[in-house]
C-alpha positions as CSV (number, residue, x, y, z in Angstrom):
1,X,99.0,63.3,120.2
2,X,96.9,64.3,123.1
3,X,97.0,67.8,124.6
4,X,96.0,68.8,128.1
5,X,95.7,72.2,129.7
6,X,97.3,72.3,133.1
7,X,94.5,72.0,135.7
8,X,96.1,74.6,138.0
9,X,96.4,77.0,135.1
10,X,92.6,76.6,134.4
11,X,91.9,77.2,138.1
12,X,94.0,80.4,137.9
13,X,91.7,81.6,135.1
14,X,88.7,80.9,137.3
15,X,90.2,83.0,140.0
16,X,90.7,85.8,137.5
17,X,87.0,85.6,136.5
18,X,85.9,85.7,140.1
19,X,88.2,88.6,140.8
20,X,86.5,90.6,138.1
21,X,83.2,90.4,140.1
22,X,83.9,93.5,142.3
23,X,80.4,93.3,143.8
24,X,81.1,89.9,145.4
25,X,82.7,89.5,148.7
26,X,86.0,87.6,149.0
27,X,84.2,84.7,150.5
28,X,81.7,84.6,147.6
29,X,84.5,84.7,145.0
30,X,86.3,81.8,146.8
31,X,83.1,79.7,146.9
32,X,82.4,80.3,143.3
33,X,85.9,79.4,142.3
34,X,85.9,76.3,144.4
35,X,82.5,75.2,143.0
36,X,83.8,75.6,139.4
37,X,87.0,73.8,140.3
38,X,85.0,70.8,141.4
39,X,83.1,70.9,138.1
40,X,86.4,70.9,136.2
41,X,87.6,67.9,138.2
42,X,84.3,66.1,137.5
43,X,84.7,66.7,133.7
44,X,81.8,69.1,133.6
45,X,83.5,71.8,131.5
46,X,80.2,72.9,129.9
47,X,78.9,73.7,133.4
48,X,81.9,75.9,134.0
49,X,81.4,77.7,130.7
50,X,77.7,78.3,131.6
51,X,78.6,79.6,135.0
52,X,81.2,82.0,133.5
53,X,78.6,83.1,130.9
54,X,76.0,83.7,133.6
55,X,78.2,86.3,135.4
56,X,79.3,87.9,132.1
57,X,77.7,91.3,132.6
58,X,78.5,94.7,133.8
59,X,81.6,96.8,133.4
60,X,84.1,93.9,133.2
61,X,82.0,91.8,130.8
62,X,84.6,92.0,128.0
63,X,87.4,90.6,130.2
64,X,85.0,87.8,131.5
65,X,84.1,87.0,127.9
66,X,87.7,86.7,127.0
67,X,88.1,84.1,129.8
68,X,84.9,82.4,128.7
69,X,86.2,82.1,125.2
70,X,89.5,80.6,126.5
71,X,87.5,77.9,128.3
72,X,85.4,77.3,125.1
73,X,88.5,77.1,122.9
74,X,90.3,74.7,125.3
75,X,87.3,72.5,126.2
76,X,88.7,69.4,124.6
77,X,92.0,69.9,126.5
78,X,90.3,69.8,129.9
79,X,89.6,66.0,130.3
80,X,90.6,66.0,134.0
81,X,88.1,63.4,135.1
82,X,89.5,60.9,132.6
83,X,93.1,61.6,133.6
84,X,92.3,61.2,137.3
85,X,90.6,57.9,136.5
86,X,93.7,56.7,134.7
87,X,95.8,58.0,137.7
88,X,97.7,60.4,135.5
89,X,98.9,63.9,136.6
90,X,96.6,66.8,135.8
91,X,99.1,69.5,136.3
92,X,102.4,70.2,134.6
93,X,104.4,70.4,137.9
94,X,105.0,66.6,138.1
95,X,106.1,66.5,134.5
96,X,108.4,69.5,134.8
97,X,109.9,68.1,138.0
98,X,110.6,64.8,136.4
99,X,112.2,66.4,133.4
100,X,114.3,68.6,135.6
101,X,115.5,65.6,137.6
102,X,116.4,63.6,134.5
103,X,118.3,66.5,133.1
104,X,120.1,67.3,136.4
105,X,120.9,63.7,137.2
106,X,121.8,62.3,133.8
107,X,123.1,65.2,131.8
108,X,124.8,67.4,134.4
109,X,127.5,66.2,136.6
110,X,131.2,66.6,137.4
111,X,133.3,66.7,134.2
112,X,130.3,66.3,131.9
113,X,130.1,68.6,128.9
114,X,127.5,68.1,126.2
115,X,126.9,69.6,122.8
116,X,123.3,70.7,122.8
117,X,122.2,68.4,119.9
118,X,123.8,65.4,121.6
119,X,122.2,66.2,125.0
120,X,118.8,66.5,123.4
121,X,119.3,63.2,121.6
122,X,120.3,61.4,124.8
123,X,117.4,62.9,126.6
124,X,115.0,61.8,123.9
125,X,116.4,58.2,124.0
126,X,116.1,58.1,127.7
127,X,112.6,59.4,127.7
128,X,111.5,56.6,125.3
129,X,113.3,54.0,127.4
130,X,111.8,55.2,130.7
131,X,108.3,55.4,129.1
132,X,108.5,51.8,128.0
133,X,108.5,52.7,124.4
134,X,112.0,51.5,123.4
135,X,110.7,48.9,121.0
136,X,108.5,51.5,119.3
137,X,111.6,53.7,118.8
138,X,113.5,50.8,117.3
139,X,110.7,50.1,114.9
140,X,110.6,53.7,113.9
141,X,114.4,53.8,113.4
142,X,114.4,50.7,111.2
143,X,111.3,51.3,109.2
144,X,111.6,52.0,105.5
145,X,109.8,55.3,106.0
146,X,112.5,56.4,108.4
147,X,115.0,56.0,105.6
148,X,113.0,58.2,103.3
149,X,112.7,61.0,105.9
150,X,116.4,61.1,106.5
């Protein structure tokens, strides 16, 4: 299973780092954040970590270190260049919007009432179907290992 950190969440952390540099002008903060944002999009997470490390001094250094450590910890989850090359979304907004639409269109409606467990099962089945993984789901359901887990 692959994990990804929402790109816009990462950019928000960059903004927090820039905001901690009180000796910079608003324009300098915006320029620094924009430059680091570009590095993230290009897949140069190490460059971003180095830039955060370079400004990690002064009164707010502990807070900046915390942000730096967050980037270091999530480095493997920031493969934005690869995702853009595969034309996949880099933010969670598209995913959340799709899930909301599926739930609203398929599970909510006039005279529709669902038990939570049944609604979750239908949503899971529909997700596999729409992702083109229906055959994989059938294989999982009919495999001998599935019988052992039940």
